[in-house]
C-alpha positions in Angstrom: 0.2 0.2 -0.1 1.4 3.4 -1.4 4.9 1.9 -2.0 5.2 0.2 1.6 6.6 -3.0 2.0 4.0 -6.2 3.2 4.6 -8.0 6.2 6.5 -10.7 4.4 8.8 -8.3 2.6 9.6 -6.6 6.0 10.3 -10.1 7.5 12.7 -10.8 4.5 14.4 -7.6 5.0 14.8 -8.7 8.5 16.5 -11.8 7.3 18.9 -9.5 4.9 19.3 -7.2 8.0 20.9 -9.8 10.3 23.0 -11.3 7.4 24.2 -7.8 6.1 24.8 -6.1 9.9 25.1 -8.7 12.6 26.5 -11.3 10.7 28.9 -9.7 8.3 29.8 -6.4 10.1 29.7 -7.7 13.7 31.1 -11.6 13.1 33.1 -10.8 10.2 31.4 -13.5 7.8 32.2 -13.2 4.5 29.5 -16.2 3.7 26.7 -15.3 1.0 23.7 -13.8 2.5 20.4 -16.0 2.9 19.2 -15.6 -0.4 15.3 -15.1 0.5 16.4 -11.7 2.0 15.6 -8.4 0.6 18.1 -5.9 0.8 18.0 -2.1 0.0 17.5 -0.8 -3.7 20.8 0.6 -3.6 24.1 -1.3 -5.0 25.8 -3.2 -3.7 22.8 -5.2 -2.2 20.5 -5.3 -4.8 20.5 -8.8 -6.3 24.2 -9.0 -4.6 26.0 -11.3 -1.9 23.6 -14.3 -2.9 20.4 -12.5 -2.5 17.6 -14.1 -5.2 15.2 -11.7 -6.0 13.1 -14.0 -8.2 12.2 -15.9 -4.8 9.0 -15.5 -3.4 9.1 -17.6 -0.1 6.1 -18.4 2.1 5.7 -16.7 5.5 6.4 -19.9 7.3 9.9 -20.3 5.5 10.8 -16.6 6.3 9.7 -17.3 10.1 11.8 -20.4 10.3 15.3 -18.9 9.1 14.6 -16.0 11.5 14.1 -18.5 14.2 17.1 -19.9 12.9 19.3 -16.4 13.0 18.1 -15.6 16.5 20.6 -17.9 18.3 23.5 -16.4 16.8 22.5 -13.1 17.9 22.3 -13.7 21.7 25.0 -12.6 23.8 27.3 -15.6 24.6 26.0 -17.7 21.9 28.9 -20.4 20.8 26.5 -21.5 18.0 27.8 -20.5 14.4 25.5 -18.1 12.4 23.7 -19.6 9.6 24.7 -19.8 6.1 22.1 -19.2 3.3 19.4 -20.2 5.8 20.2 -23.8 6.3 20.8 -25.5 9.7 
């Protein structure tokens, strides 16, 4: 509505934000981003770093990826960050 993102698009952006800001910037990961993520419309993130703009994941798939990302961002976590949305 009025060029605003839907809830699903917002969730996909949170997947991207975790990969971009937390995993890459905070942890120094060089792994590709989770393909279902939605980045900004500005390069280098639009369709770069493993993002697949052709994907149309269901909400339950996105929630599953977000649930998987959560443990890696908790203080004191020893779990490695997820790579490309898989366990």
